[in-house]
C-alpha positions in Angstrom: -35.2 57.8 -36.7 -35.0 55.6 -39.6 -34.5 56.7 -43.2 -38.4 56.7 -43.5 -38.5 59.4 -40.8 -40.0 57.1 -38.3 -39.1 58.2 -34.9 -37.9 55.3 -32.9 -36.8 56.6 -29.6 -35.6 59.6 -27.7 -33.1 59.8 -24.8 -31.4 62.5 -22.7 -27.7 62.1 -21.8 -25.5 64.1 -19.6 -22.1 64.1 -21.3 -20.8 64.0 -24.8 -21.4 60.3 -25.5 -24.4 58.1 -26.2 -24.7 54.4 -26.9 -27.6 53.1 -28.9 -28.3 49.4 -28.9 -30.7 46.8 -30.5 -30.6 48.3 -34.0 -31.5 46.3 -37.0 -28.6 45.1 -39.1 -28.3 46.5 -42.6 -30.5 49.6 -41.8 -30.0 53.4 -42.4 -30.6 55.6 -39.3 -30.7 59.4 -38.8 -29.6 60.7 -35.5 -30.5 64.3 -34.3 -28.6 65.8 -31.4 -29.7 68.9 -29.4 -28.4 70.7 -26.4 -30.9 71.4 -23.6 -31.0 74.0 -20.9 -34.2 74.1 -19.0 -36.9 74.3 -21.5 -34.8 75.7 -24.3 -33.3 73.6 -27.1 -30.6 74.3 -29.6 -30.7 73.7 -33.3 -30.4 69.9 -34.1 -27.3 68.5 -35.6 -28.1 65.4 -37.8 -25.9 62.4 -38.6 -26.8 59.5 -40.9 -25.5 56.1 -39.8 -25.9 52.7 -41.6 -25.6 49.4 -39.6 -23.7 46.5 -41.1 -25.6 43.4 -42.4 -25.8 40.4 -40.1 -23.2 37.7 -40.1 -23.5 34.3 -41.9 -24.7 31.6 -39.5 -24.5 27.8 -39.9 -22.0 27.8 -42.7 -21.3 24.1 -43.5 -19.9 22.0 -46.3 -22.8 20.2 -48.1 -20.7 18.2 -50.6 -17.3 18.2 -52.1 -15.6 16.4 -55.0 -12.3 16.8 -56.8 -13.0 20.2 -58.4 -15.9 21.9 -56.4 -17.4 22.3 -53.0 -21.0 23.0 -52.2 -21.5 25.4 -49.3 -24.8 26.1 -47.4 -25.9 28.4 -44.6 -28.9 29.4 -42.6 -31.3 32.1 -43.9 -31.8 35.3 -41.9 -33.9 38.5 -42.0 -31.5 41.3 -42.7 -31.1 44.0 -45.3 -28.3 43.3 -47.8 -27.7 43.4 -51.5 -25.2 40.6 -52.3 -22.6 38.2 -50.9 -18.9 38.4 -51.0 -16.9 35.1 -51.3 -13.1 35.0 -50.4 -11.1 32.0 -51.3 -7.4 31.5 -50.4 -4.7 28.9 -49.6 -0.9 28.9 -49.5 -0.5 29.7 -53.2 -3.3 32.1 -54.2 -6.3 34.2 -53.1 -9.3 35.5 -54.9 -12.7 37.0 -54.1 -15.9 37.6 -56.1 -19.5 38.7 -55.5 -22.8 36.8 -55.9 -26.2 38.5 -56.1 -29.5 37.3 -54.8 -31.1 35.9 -51.7 -29.6 32.4 -51.6 -28.6 30.0 -48.8 -26.1 27.8 -50.7 -23.3 28.3 -53.3 -21.0 26.0 -55.3 -17.3 27.0 -55.3 -15.7 25.6 -58.5 -12.4 25.4 -60.2 -10.7 23.7 -57.2 -7.6 21.7 -57.4 -8.0 18.0 -56.4 -6.8 17.4 -52.9 -6.3 21.2 -52.3 -7.0 22.8 -49.0 -8.9 26.1 -49.1 -9.9 28.8 -46.7 -13.3 30.2 -47.7 -15.0 33.2 -46.1 -18.6 34.4 -46.8 -19.8 38.0 -46.1 -23.2 39.7 -46.5 -22.9 43.2 -48.2 -25.3 46.1 -48.4 -24.0 48.6 -50.8 -20.5 49.2 -49.8 -21.0 48.2 -46.2 -19.7 44.7 -45.5 -20.8 42.5 -42.6 -18.6 40.2 -40.5 -17.3 37.2 -42.4 -17.8 33.5 -41.6 -14.9 31.1 -42.2 -14.8 27.5 -43.2 -11.9 25.2 -44.4 -12.5 22.9 -47.3 -10.3 20.0 -48.6 -11.1 19.0 -52.2 -11.3 15.3 -52.8 -8.0 14.0 -54.2 -7.8 12.0 -57.4 -7.5 8.3 -57.1 -4.2 6.6 -57.8 -3.4 5.8 -61.5 -1.8 2.8 -63.3 -2.2 0.4 -60.4 -0.6 -3.1 -61.2 0.6 -6.1 -59.3 3.9 -7.8 -59.8 6.5 -10.0 -58.0 3.8 -12.4 -56.8 5.2 -15.4 -54.8 4.0 -17.7 -52.1 4.6 -15.3 -49.2 4.8 -11.9 -50.8 3.7 -9.6 -53.6 4.0 -6.0 -54.7 1.8 -3.3 -56.4 2.9 -0.2 -58.3 1.0 3.0 -59.1 1.5 6.6 -60.2 0.5 9.7 -58.2 -2.6 11.4 -59.7 -2.8 15.1 -60.6 -3.6 17.7 -57.9 -2.5 17.7 -54.3 -1.8 14.3 -52.5 -0.3 14.0 -49.0 -0.2 10.2 -48.8 -1.9 6.9 -49.6 -3.9 4.4 -47.7 -3.6 0.6 -48.4 -6.2 -1.9 -47.2 -5.6 -5.7 -47.3 -8.3 -8.3 -47.1 -7.8 -10.7 -45.5 -5.5 -8.8 -43.1 -2.8 -11.4 -42.9 0.4 -9.8 -44.1 2.9 -7.0 -43.4 2.4 -3.8 -45.6 5.3 -1.4 -46.5 4.7 1.7 -48.7 7.7 3.1 -50.6 8.1 6.4 -52.4 10.1 5.5 -55.6 10.5 9.2 -56.6 9.1 10.9 -59.7 5.5 10.5 -58.4 5.9 6.7 -58.5 4.9 4.5 -55.5 5.1 0.9 -54.5 3.6 -1.3 -51.8 5.3 -4.5 -50.7 3.3 -7.2 -48.8 5.3 -9.7 -46.9 4.4 -12.6 -44.5 1.4 -13.5 -46.8 -0.2 -16.9 -46.7 0.5 -19.1 -49.7 -2.4 -20.0 -52.0 -4.5 -17.1 -50.6 -6.6 -14.6 -52.6 -6.0 -11.0 -51.4 -8.2 -7.9 -52.3 -6.0 -4.8 -52.2 -7.5 -1.3 -52.3 -5.5 1.9 -52.4 -6.8 5.5 -51.9 -5.1 8.9 -52.1 -5.1 11.0 -48.9 -5.2 14.8 -48.6 -5.6 16.1 -45.1 -8.4 13.9 -43.7 -10.1 13.4 -47.2 -9.8 10.1 -49.1 -10.2 9.6 -52.8 -12.3 6.9 -54.4 -10.3 3.7 -54.0 -8.8 1.5 -56.8 -8.4 -2.2 -56.2 -6.6 -5.3 -57.4 -7.0 -9.0 -56.6 -3.8 -11.0 -56.0 -3.5 -14.7 -55.3 -0.2 -15.9 -53.7 1.5 -19.0 -55.2 0.9 -22.4 -53.8 3.8 -24.2 -52.0 4.1 -27.6 -50.4 2.1 -27.9 -47.2 3.5 -28.1 -43.7 3.4 -31.3 -41.6 0.2 -32.6 -40.1 0.0 -32.4 -36.3 -1.4 -34.3 -33.2 -0.8 -37.8 -34.5 -2.5 -40.5 -32.3 -3.1 -44.2 -32.5 -5.3 -47.0 -31.2 -4.5 -50.6 -31.1 -6.8 -52.8 -33.3 -6.2 -56.4 -32.3 -2.5 -57.3 -32.1 -1.7 -56.5 -35.8 -3.4 -53.2 -36.5 -3.1 -49.5 -35.6 -5.8 -47.0 -36.2 -3.8 -43.8 -36.9 -5.4 -40.2 -36.8 -4.0 -36.7 -37.2 -5.0 -33.0 -37.6 -4.6 -30.9 -40.8 -1.4 -28.9 -41.1 -1.5 -25.4 -39.6 0.1 -24.2 -42.9 -1.6 -26.0 -45.7 -0.2 -23.5 -48.3 -3.0 -24.3 -50.7 -5.8 -26.9 -51.0 -4.9 -30.4 -49.6 -5.5 -33.1 -52.2 -4.3 -36.2 -50.2 -2.2 -37.5 -47.3 0.9 -39.8 -47.4 1.6 -42.2 -44.5 4.8 -44.0 -44.1 5.9 -46.4 -41.3 8.5 -49.0 -40.4 9.5 -51.3 -37.5 12.0 -49.9 -35.1 11.8 -52.3 -32.1 12.9 -55.0 -31.6 14.2 -54.8 -35.2 15.1 -51.7 -37.2 13.7 -51.8 -40.7 15.7 -49.9 -43.4 12.7 -48.9 -45.7 9.3 -47.3 -45.0 6.0 -48.7 -46.2 3.7 -46.0 -47.7 0.0 -45.7 -47.9 -2.3 -42.9 -49.1 -5.4 -41.3 -47.5 -8.0 -39.1 -49.0 -7.9 -35.3 -48.2 -11.3 -35.5 -46.4 -10.2 -38.4 -44.2 -7.9 -37.6 -41.2 -7.3 -41.3 -40.3 -6.1 -44.6 -41.7 -6.1 -48.2 -40.6 -2.6 -49.8 -40.8 -3.0 -53.6 -40.9 -0.9 -56.7 -41.3 1.5 -55.4 -38.6 3.7 -57.5 -36.3 2.3 -58.0 -32.8 4.4 -56.6 -29.9 6.4 -54.4 -32.2 7.1 -50.7 -32.1 6.6 -48.7 -35.3 7.8 -45.3 -36.3 5.1 -43.5 -38.3 5.2 -40.2 -40.2 2.4 -38.4 -42.1 2.7 -35.7 -44.9 0.1 -33.6 -46.7 0.0 -33.2 -50.5 -1.3 -30.3 -52.7 -0.8 -29.1 -56.2 2.8 -28.2 -55.4 3.6 -31.7 -54.2 4.1 -33.7 -51.1 5.0 -31.5 -48.0 7.2 -32.0 -45.0 6.6 -35.2 -43.1 5.6 -34.9 -39.4 7.9 -35.7 -36.5 8.3 -39.5 -35.9 5.3 -41.0 -34.0 6.2 -44.2 -32.1 3.5 -46.7 -31.4 3.6 -50.3 -30.2 1.2 -53.0 -31.3 -0.4 -55.3 -28.8 1.4 -58.5 -27.7 -0.2 -61.6 -29.1 -1.0 -62.8 -25.6 -2.9 -59.6 -24.6 -6.7 -59.4 -24.7 -7.6 -56.6 -27.1 -10.6 -56.3 -29.4 -11.7 -53.3 -31.5 -14.5 -52.8 -34.0 -13.5 -50.4 -36.8 -14.8 -50.4 -40.4 -16.2 -53.9 -39.9 -12.8 -55.1 -38.7 -12.8 -57.4 -35.7 -9.8 -59.0 -33.9 -10.6 -61.7 -31.4 -8.7 -61.8 -28.1 -6.7 -64.7 -26.9 -5.9 -65.8 -23.3 -2.6 -64.3 -22.2 0.2 -66.3 -20.5 1.4 -65.2 -17.0 4.8 -63.7 -16.8 7.1 -63.4 -13.8 7.1 -60.1 -11.8 10.2 -57.8 -11.9 12.7 -58.1 -9.1 13.5 -55.5 -6.4 15.0 -52.2 -7.4 18.6 -51.9 -6.4 20.2 -49.6 -3.7 17.0 -47.7 -2.7 18.1 -44.6 -0.7 16.5 -41.3 0.3 17.9 -37.8 1.0 16.0 -34.9 2.3 15.8 -31.7 0.2 14.0 -29.7 2.8 11.3 -30.2 5.5 8.6 -31.0 2.8 10.5 -32.7 0.0 12.8 -35.7 -0.3 14.6 -37.3 -3.2 14.3 -41.1 -3.8 17.2 -42.7 -5.6 17.4 -46.3 -6.9 18.8 -48.4 -9.7 17.0 -50.7 -12.1 16.3 -54.3 -10.9 18.8 -56.9 -12.1 15.8 -59.0 -13.1 13.3 -56.9 -14.9 11.4 -59.9 -16.3 10.0 -58.0 -19.1 9.7 -54.4 -20.3 9.5 -52.0 -17.4 6.7 -49.6 -18.1 6.5 -47.7 -14.8 7.5 -47.5 -11.2 5.1 -47.6 -8.3 6.0 -45.4 -5.3 4.1 -45.6 -1.9 4.7 -43.2 1.0 3.4 -44.2 4.5 3.6 -42.9 8.0 6.2 -45.1 9.7 4.3 -45.4 13.0 0.7 -45.8 11.8 1.2 -47.3 8.4 -1.3 -44.8 6.9 -0.7 -44.3 3.2 -0.2 -40.6 2.5 0.8 -40.8 -1.2 0.6 -43.6 -3.8 1.8 -42.7 -7.3 2.7 -44.5 -10.5 5.4 -43.0 -12.7 5.9 -43.8 -16.4 9.4 -44.9 -17.3 9.6 -42.3 -20.1 8.8 -39.5 -17.6 11.6 -40.5 -15.3 14.3 -41.8 -17.6 15.8 -39.6 -20.3 17.3 -42.1 -22.6 17.6 -45.8 -22.3 14.7 -48.2 -21.4 15.5 -51.8 -20.6 13.5 -54.7 -21.8 14.0 -58.5 -21.3 12.7 -61.4 -23.4 11.7 -64.8 -22.1 15.4 -65.9 -21.9 16.2 -63.0 -19.5 18.5 -61.4 -22.1 18.6 -57.6 -21.8 17.9 -55.3 -24.8 18.2 -51.5 -24.7 15.8 -49.2 -26.3 18.6 -47.1 -27.9 20.1 -45.8 -31.1 21.7 -49.0 -32.3 21.6 -51.2 -35.4 20.8 -55.0 -35.3 23.4 -57.3 -33.9 25.4 -59.3 -36.4 24.6 -62.4 -34.5 21.5 -64.2 -35.9 18.3 -63.7 -34.0 19.6 -60.9 -31.8 18.9 -57.2 -32.2 19.3 -54.0 -30.3 16.0 -52.1 -30.5 16.1 -48.4 -31.6 15.4 -45.4 -29.4 12.3 -43.3 -29.6 14.2 -40.6 -31.4 15.5 -42.2 -34.7 18.4 -41.1 -36.7 19.9 -42.1 -40.2 21.4 -45.5 -40.2 24.9 -44.1 -40.6 24.6 -42.4 -37.2 23.5 -45.6 -35.3 26.1 -47.3 -33.1 26.2 -50.2 -30.7 25.2 -49.3 -27.1 26.8 -50.6 -24.0 24.1 -52.9 -22.6 25.5 -52.8 -19.0 25.6 -49.0 -18.7 21.9 -48.7 -18.1 22.2 -50.6 -14.9 24.7 -48.0 -13.6 22.5 -45.0 -14.1 20.6 -43.9 -11.0 16.9 -43.1 -11.2 15.5 -40.4 -8.9 12.1 -39.0 -8.0 11.3 -36.1 -5.8 8.4 -36.6 -3.3 6.9 -33.3 -2.2 4.1 -31.9 0.1 5.4 -33.9 3.2 5.0 -32.8 6.8 8.1 -31.5 8.6 9.7 -33.5 11.5 7.8 -36.7 10.5 9.1 -40.2 9.9 8.0 -41.7 6.6 8.3 -45.2 5.0 9.0 -45.2 1.3 8.3 -48.3 -0.9 9.4 -48.6 -4.6 8.7 -51.4 -7.1 9.1 -51.8 -10.9 6.1 -52.6 -13.0 5.9 -54.5 -16.3 2.5 -56.1 -16.9 2.3 -56.5 -13.1 3.9 -54.9 -10.1 7.3 -56.2 -9.0 8.8 -56.9 -5.6 9.0 -54.0 -3.1 12.0 -52.4 -1.7 11.7 -49.9 1.2 13.6 -47.2 3.2 12.8 -44.9 6.1 13.6 -41.3 6.8 12.5 -38.4 9.1 12.0 -35.0 7.4 13.9 -32.0 8.9 12.4 -29.5 11.2 10.7 -26.4 9.8 9.8 -23.0 11.2 6.8 -23.3 13.6 3.6 -22.7 11.7 1.5 -21.4 14.6 2.1 -19.5 17.9 2.0 -21.0 21.4 -1.5 -21.6 22.6 -3.5 -20.8 25.8 -1.1 -18.2 27.2 -2.2 -17.3 30.8 -0.6 -15.1 33.5 -0.4 -15.7 37.2 1.2 -14.5 40.4 0.9 -10.9 39.4 2.5 -8.4 41.9 3.8 -4.9 41.5 7.3 -6.1 40.6 6.8 -9.6 39.1 4.4 -11.9 37.3 4.6 -15.4 35.6 3.2 -16.8 32.3 2.5 -20.3 31.0 1.5 -21.6 27.7 0.9 -24.7 25.6 2.9 -25.8 22.5 1.7 -24.9 19.0 -1.0 -27.1 17.6 1.1 -28.4 14.7 4.4 -30.1 15.6 7.2 -29.0 13.1 10.2 -29.9 15.2 11.7 -30.0 18.7 10.4 -26.8 20.3 12.2 -24.3 22.5 10.6 -20.9 23.2 11.8 -17.3 22.7 10.4 -15.0 25.4 10.4 -11.2 25.0 9.3 -8.5 27.4 8.6 -4.8 26.4 7.9 -1.9 28.6 7.2 1.8 28.0 10.9 2.4 27.1 11.2 -0.6 24.7 12.5 -4.1 25.0 13.5 -5.2 28.5 14.2 -8.9 28.1 14.9 -11.4 25.4 15.4 -15.0 26.7 15.0 -18.6 25.6 13.6 -21.6 27.6 12.6 -25.2 27.0 9.9 -25.0 29.7 6.3 -24.0 29.1 6.4 -21.3 31.7 8.5 -18.2 32.5 8.7 -15.7 35.4 9.5 -12.0 35.2 10.9 -10.1 38.1 12.4 -6.7 39.0 9.5 -4.9 37.3 8.1 -1.5 38.0 4.7 -1.3 39.7 1.7 0.3 37.9 3.3 -0.3 34.4 2.0 -1.8 31.2 4.2 -4.7 29.9 3.8 -6.5 26.6 5.1 -10.1 26.7 5.6 -12.1 23.5 6.4 -15.8 23.3 7.2 -17.8 20.1 8.1 -21.4 19.4 11.6 -22.0 17.9 13.2 -24.9 16.0 16.5 -25.3 14.3 14.9 -23.8 11.2 13.8 -20.6 12.8 11.3 -18.7 15.0 7.5 -19.1 14.4 4.6 -16.7 14.9 4.3 -15.0 18.3 1.6 -15.1 20.9 1.3 -12.0 23.1 -0.3 -10.9 26.3 -0.3 -7.5 28.0 0.0 -7.3 31.8 -0.6 -4.1 33.9 1.3 -4.5 37.2 -0.6 -3.3 40.3 0.5 -0.2 42.2 2.6 -0.1 45.3 3.6 2.6 47.8 5.6 5.3 46.0 9.2 6.1 46.3 10.6 9.4 47.8 9.7 12.7 46.3 12.4 14.2 44.2 14.2 17.5 44.5 12.7 18.8 47.8 14.1 22.3 48.3 13.4 25.7 49.8 12.2 28.3 47.4 11.5 31.2 49.9 12.4 31.7 53.6 10.9 34.4 55.8 10.5 34.9 59.5 7.2 33.0 59.9 6.7 31.1 56.6 8.7 28.9 54.2 7.8 28.0 50.6 9.1 24.6 49.5 9.1 22.9 46.1 9.5 19.3 44.9 8.9 17.0 42.0 6.9 13.8 41.9 8.7 10.6 42.8 11.0 9.1 40.2 9.3 5.8 41.0 5.6 6.7 41.6 4.6 3.0 41.6 1.0 4.1 40.8 -1.1 7.2 40.5 0.0 9.8 43.1 -3.3 10.8 44.8 -2.0 13.0 47.7 1.1 14.3 49.5 1.8 14.7 53.2 3.7 17.8 54.4 4.8 17.5 58.0 6.6 20.3 60.0 8.4 19.8 63.3 10.5 22.0 65.5 13.9 20.4 65.3 14.9 21.1 68.9 11.7 19.9 70.7 10.2 17.6 68.1 6.8 19.4 68.4 4.7 18.9 65.3 3.6 22.3 63.9 1.8 21.1 60.8 0.6 17.8 59.3 -1.1 18.6 56.0 -2.5 16.3 53.2 -2.2 17.8 49.7 -5.0 16.2 47.6 -6.5 16.7 44.2 -9.7 18.5 43.8 -12.5 16.4 45.4 -10.3 13.4 45.0 -9.5 11.5 48.2 -9.3 7.9 49.3 -10.8 6.8 52.6 -8.8 3.6 53.0 -5.8 3.0 50.7 -5.8 -0.8 51.6 -9.5 -1.4 51.4 -10.3 -4.9 49.9 -12.4 -3.4 47.1 -9.5 -1.2 46.0 -7.1 -4.2 45.9 -9.6 -6.3 44.0 -10.0 -3.6 41.3 -6.3 -3.4 40.9 -5.9 -7.1 40.5 -8.7 -7.3 38.0 -7.1 -4.5 35.9 -4.0 -6.6 35.4 -6.0 -9.1 33.3 -8.1 -6.6 31.4 -5.9 -6.6 28.3 -4.6 -10.2 28.1 -4.1 -11.5 24.6 -3.6 -8.0 23.1 -0.4 -6.6 21.8 -1.8 -3.0 22.1 -1.4 -1.0 25.3 -4.8 0.6 25.8 -4.6 4.3 26.4 -7.8 4.0 28.4 -6.1 1.8 31.0 -4.3 4.7 32.7 -7.5 6.8 32.6 -9.4 3.9 34.1 -6.8 3.5 36.9 -6.8 7.2 37.5 -10.6 7.3 37.9 -10.5 4.2 40.1 -7.8 5.4 42.5 -9.4 8.8 43.0 -13.1 7.8 43.3 -13.3 7.5 47.1 -15.0 10.2 49.2 -12.9 12.3 51.5 -15.3 12.5 54.3 -13.0 10.6 56.5 -10.5 13.5 56.6 -11.1 16.6 58.7 -11.8 19.5 56.3 -9.8 22.7 56.7 -9.5 25.7 54.4 -6.3 27.3 53.7 -8.1 30.6 54.1 -8.0 30.0 57.9 -5.1 32.1 58.9 -5.9 32.2 62.7 -2.8 31.9 64.8 -2.2 28.4 65.9 -0.7 27.1 69.1 2.2 24.9 69.1 1.0 21.4 68.4 -0.3 19.0 65.7 -2.5 20.5 62.9 -3.9 17.7 60.6 -4.9 19.7 57.5 -6.1 19.0 54.0 -5.1 21.3 51.2 -6.5 20.9 47.6 -3.8 21.1 44.9 -2.9 19.6 41.5 -1.3 16.4 42.7 -0.8 15.2 39.1 1.6 18.0 38.3 5.3 17.2 37.7 6.4 20.0 40.0 4.6 21.1 43.2 5.0 23.9 45.8 3.6 24.6 49.2 3.8 27.5 51.7 4.2 26.6 55.3 2.9 29.5 57.5 2.7 30.4 61.2 6.3 29.3 61.9 8.5 30.5 64.8 11.0 33.2 63.6 14.7 32.4 63.7 14.1 28.7 64.5 15.3 25.5 62.9 12.4 23.4 61.5 12.4 19.8 60.1 10.1 19.5 57.0 9.2 16.1 55.6 7.2 15.4 52.3 5.9 12.0 51.4 3.7 10.8 48.5 0.7 8.4 48.5 -0.8 6.0 46.1 -3.8 3.8 46.6 -1.6 1.3 48.3 -0.4 3.7 51.0 2.3 6.2 51.9 5.8 6.2 50.7 9.0 7.1 52.6 9.4 10.8 53.4 12.1 13.2 52.2 13.4 15.4 55.0 14.6 19.0 54.9 16.0 21.2 57.8 15.4 24.9 57.4 15.9 27.9 59.8 13.5 30.8 59.6 14.7 34.4 59.4 14.5 37.1 62.1 11.4 39.2 62.1 11.6 42.3 59.8 9.6 44.9 58.0 7.5 44.0 55.0 8.2 45.4 51.6 5.9 48.1 50.1 3.9 48.3 53.4 2.5 51.4 55.1 3.6 51.8 58.8 2.4 54.4 61.4 5.2 55.6 63.7 5.3 57.8 67.0 8.4 59.2 68.5 8.4 60.3 72.2 11.1 61.8 74.4 11.9 60.5 77.8 13.9 61.5 80.8 14.6 59.9 84.2 11.3 61.3 85.2 9.3 59.7 82.4 8.1 59.8 78.8 6.4 62.6 77.2 2.7 62.2 76.3 1.7 61.3 72.6 -1.4 61.7 70.6 -2.5 61.2 66.9 -1.0 64.5 66.1 2.4 62.9 66.7 1.8 60.1 64.1 4.2 59.8 61.2 3.1 57.5 58.2 5.9 55.8 56.2 5.7 53.2 53.3 8.6 50.9 52.7 10.0 50.9 49.1 8.8 48.4 46.5 12.2 46.6 46.1 13.1 46.2 49.8 11.9 47.4 53.2 15.2 47.9 54.8 17.9 48.1 52.2 20.7 47.3 54.6 18.9 44.4 56.2 17.8 42.8 52.9 21.3 43.3 51.5 22.9 41.5 54.3 20.3 38.9 55.2 18.1 38.3 52.1 20.3 39.4 49.2 19.1 36.3 47.1 15.5 37.6 47.1 14.4 39.4 43.9 11.8 42.0 43.5 8.3 40.3 44.0 8.7 37.8 46.9 6.0 35.4 45.8 4.6 34.0 42.6 1.1 34.3 41.2 -1.3 32.0 43.0 -3.9 29.4 42.0 -3.0 29.1 38.3 -5.7 27.1 36.7 -7.2 26.2 33.3 -10.6 27.5 32.4 -10.9 26.1 28.9 -8.9 23.8 26.5 -9.3 23.3 22.7 -7.1 21.8 20.0 -5.3 25.1 19.5 -6.0 27.2 22.5 -5.6 27.1 26.4 -7.4 29.6 28.6 -5.8 30.4 32.1 -6.6 32.5 35.1 -4.8 33.1 38.4 -4.6 35.3 41.5 -2.0 38.0 42.2 1.0 37.1 44.3 0.6 37.1 48.1 3.6 39.3 48.5 3.9 41.6 45.5 6.4 44.0 47.1 4.9 46.8 45.1 2.4 47.5 42.4 2.1 44.6 39.9 2.4 46.2 36.4 2.4 43.0 34.2 2.3 39.2 34.2 4.4 37.0 31.9 3.1 33.5 30.9 5.8 30.9 29.8 4.6 28.0 27.7 6.9 25.2 26.7 6.6 21.8 24.9 9.4 19.4 23.8 10.8 21.7 21.1 9.3 25.2 21.6 9.3 27.9 24.3 7.2 31.1 23.9 6.1 33.8 26.3 3.1 36.1 26.4 2.6 39.3 28.5 -0.7 40.5 29.9 -1.7 43.2 32.4 -4.7 41.1 33.6 -5.0 37.9 35.6 -6.2 35.8 32.7 -4.9 35.0 29.2 -5.7 32.9 26.2 -2.7 31.0 24.5 -3.4 30.6 20.8 -1.7 28.9 17.9 -0.9 25.7 19.8 -0.5 22.2 18.4 -3.3 19.6 18.7 -2.9 16.8 21.3 0.4 18.2 22.7 1.5 18.5 26.3 2.5 22.0 27.4 4.2 23.0 30.7 2.9 26.5 31.8 4.1 28.8 34.5 3.3 32.5 35.4 5.4 35.3 37.0 4.6 38.9 38.0 6.4 42.2 37.4 6.7 45.3 39.4 8.4 48.3 38.0 11.7 47.0 39.5 11.5 43.5 37.9 10.0 40.0 38.1 12.1 38.6 40.9 12.2 35.2 39.1 9.2 34.0 41.1 7.5 31.4 38.9 4.4 29.6 39.7 4.4 25.8 40.0 4.4 24.1 36.6 1.0 23.4 35.2 0.9 20.5 32.6 -1.9 20.8 30.1 -2.6 18.7 27.0 -4.5 20.3 24.1 -7.5 18.5 22.6 -7.5 16.3 19.6 -8.7 17.6 16.3 
């Protein structure tokens, strides 16, 4: 109950503890505890308990300055009397109380830039609630005594003192942001910032703030203007001819004006055909980026430079700009600022002569290098060369280009006057002879560096030009002529480009004459001729590459192949440069009759039966669809058995039927043009070769064990003909007689050659673990005593052997069980499991106590035991081939009688 004696709740507990929840914070409670027995109660024990006030919620910083922080929090309904404020940092701690119902409070007397940990509690009497914590950073004081100094064109500095309080660093902002800022601590609370890479003549606004934690002070600022320096050179000079005696010159402002541009200074002088010593100067206004130069000499090259000027003076002049005025005979007219120059009729000039010693050398199959020398009679200033490239046979122009002289010659440019005297555009001074000069080069130097050039040397320097994007193995005609005001005489040369690697594969690959052991292939050359083709032929079989040969023909024949095999053939064109892309075609050779069966041997021999085993032919030449087992008496040649072993419901009626042969031939062309060997092809062939009904064969069950007379018995026996290893039991044989046994395999194309085995059967004897009834009678010369069932004696032969001495002498190689488990077959297959079942052995020679299943793949062999005739093999790998066999155990042993191998592949995941 509460302090007002209000009863709140009542609860009964079994034990010595009770937990009371959902009480009101900051409230006094009275607890009464009684023990209970039936309807009897003990005297109450009372205990007073006071709950703590609720915690401060939503404590945030409302405002902060250099000396105080204003805190605020959320109101709540709880009983308390006052607040407790705790303030601390690294150097001090204090706490105090505030009274009243308030939701905000100002913490004062803070140090500027100081970091404080503040905790607020609600308190009721002497009971204190949980505290709420907040970290506050007081605003630092702004920097003091800021001043600028060391102001230059590209840098300036500012100095200030650290303010009182706590400061961790300073922030410097530069507007515009075009300079590199470095802050330095000078010691003694003195700091300096150096600004470098500034732009001359620029006004900078610099603001600096003190930083404490993440709190910035109010900034202080200064304005600094860098000094003005001489401007940089103008750029992008350009000119236009105005008549034959004027040049309209234009330019762009300097990238580095270094202050306000007040004007531009232009200076120019003649450099060709005469070199003037002094420049002529003109001025242009700052707002005008062009000037018209007049009263110039026609047909003359001028060197022009431009400089900008500001309050610091004239800046650096631009790089020399060379421009030639029009010849007086040229037809030029130009309106500009009301200036007009009338054209005149030009006089014809002779065309340049042929270039000298034009040769060509091939770089590669697509590029050649043309080399020539200047014509001995240029007949004027050579301005360019014209190059024409044509197909030599058709004359079709494949490339026609004009190359400027300055782009193809690095130094000297020849020019001839009307008297056919050569001048060199070079770094020389005027000739001492009157009226003759040597024109200057495009790159000018001081007069002291100019020297006389060797006029004749220019004719000895070869000129070269690389022609690209040509076709390989193609004959081209190259024509070259020099150009002044008109094209000169043409010189020509011819060359064939080298071969290149073929760009495409041979076309239209087709096969023909497909047999079981051979086929041929033919093709057309690649569409694009890149050289003289030969052909590389490769043949791949299941085991890898079989043949790698070359031929110049467009056909090739393959022989000595294996029937019923997938072959991949690749053919590629080849030149002296290499081998090109390959064409490919896949050929599936048709089947033929199989080879002999492998490893025919006797597994068990008894008096009236023999068990033989063999493996499939090493050269199956197709899908084996049945086996023939033929048994003859060696002495008389009488056929005792002629049995066909076939797959389950899979027979062929006529192996050489026309429809079967047609299907085989069509399969050979199924996958032409594909480099992939389809895994479905073998499956398709298997289905095709085993899809014929077996009604043409006389049906006979192996369960028919009636004695047969001596003579031919044409039987059919269903077995797994696809297995790698097979076995068969020949019954009803003549004891102690030599027999000739032959086994042959079949494909859809017919029967292969037989493998022959000669075996003699044993004498007749007792059977193991068999119950016999015996009677013994006495006889005299008169006769034999009478017998009845009372005289019968019943005897069972032992499990291991029936007659120990006989078996030891005659059949000592036979182990305990004389036969293996029968009819092992798969009942279910998944990606990780195989389910099997089988029948007990025909001759157990005792009580079968267990079976052992052996399962093997390429790298693993494991065994599993079972007492039943079925088993599930688990934990197998997906899509893996396993060979499985089963053997049985009596109490004596297993006799090493394994069933025929059963090959099973697990499913894919």
